[in-house]
N, C-alpha and C positions, 0 to 999 in steps of 0.2 A: 452539494449535499451539506446540510448543516447538522450540528450536534443533536438537535431535537429529533430530527428525522432518523439519525443513527440510533438513538435511544429507543425509538419506536420499533425499528427493524430488529434490534437486539432483543427487545422484550418479546416480540412475536416469535423469533427463532427459539428463545428459551422456553416459551410456553407451548410450542407445537412440536419441536424436534428434540432429539437426544443430543445434548451438548457434551462434548468430550473434554474440551479445554478452553480456558479463557485467560488471556494474559496481555501485557503491554510490551511492545517491541520498540526498542530504541533505534532510530534511524539517524542518518547523518545528512542533513539536519532533520529534526522533527521526531515524531513518534507515531506508532500505530497501535490501535486497540484491536486485538485479534480475538476471534471467536471461531473455534473448530467444532464441527457438528456432523452428524450423519443426516444427510438430506435425501431427497427423492432420487438423486443420481449418484448416491454413494457418499463417501467421506468428502466434506467440503470445508472451506475456510473463507471467512469474510474479514477484511481489514478496513478499518476507518483510519485513514492516513491524514495526519495534520502536520503541515510543514509551513515554515515562513515563506512568504511570497517571493518568488524569484524576480529579481530586478535586472541583473546584468551579468554578462560573462566577459571577463578580461583575460586575454591571451597574451602571454609574455614569451618571446622566443628570441633566439640569436640567429644571426645570419650565417654562422659557421655550420659546416657540414657535420652531421651526426650530433648536433646539439639538441638537447631536450626542449620540449615545449611545456610551459606551465600554464594551467588554466585555473583562474580564481573566479569563484561564483559569488555574486553579491546578493544577499537576501535582505528583505525588509525586517526591521526590528520590531515593528508594531502591527504588521498585517500578516494574517495567516490564511492559507487555503486548505481545503479539506476535500477528500474524495473517498469513494468506497471501491475496493477491489475484491473480486470474487475468484476463488481458486478451487479447482477440482483435483482430488488425489488420483493419480494414474498408477496402477500397479505395474504396468508394463515398463515404465521408466523409473518407478519407485521414487516419485517426486511430485511436487505440486505443479499444476499447469494453470496459468491465468486464463480465465474465461473471458471471451470478448462479448460485446453487446449483443450480437446476433444469436450467440449460442445460449444466452441466458433465457431467451424466450423461445 
């Protein structure tokens, strides 16, 4: 998903559905452009997540018993990746539930 396509989707949602909230969410690392609206299946939320590209994971540990493990993630400084996430509000758990690909269609 690229930013142009996200802007098209966002414009379509704003023009056809009732938008409740629009904001930017800071992630570690990256950020998400969030749009909450009332859709055909109730209250929904879409996120356009942009993060630096994941390159490597380095694990540091000790041979001692009960010693902790430290995981360092290495991200690209000039490359980013983007994707869209769709959530549905569930009153039964009073929280957002991420929708999977099959349930979107």
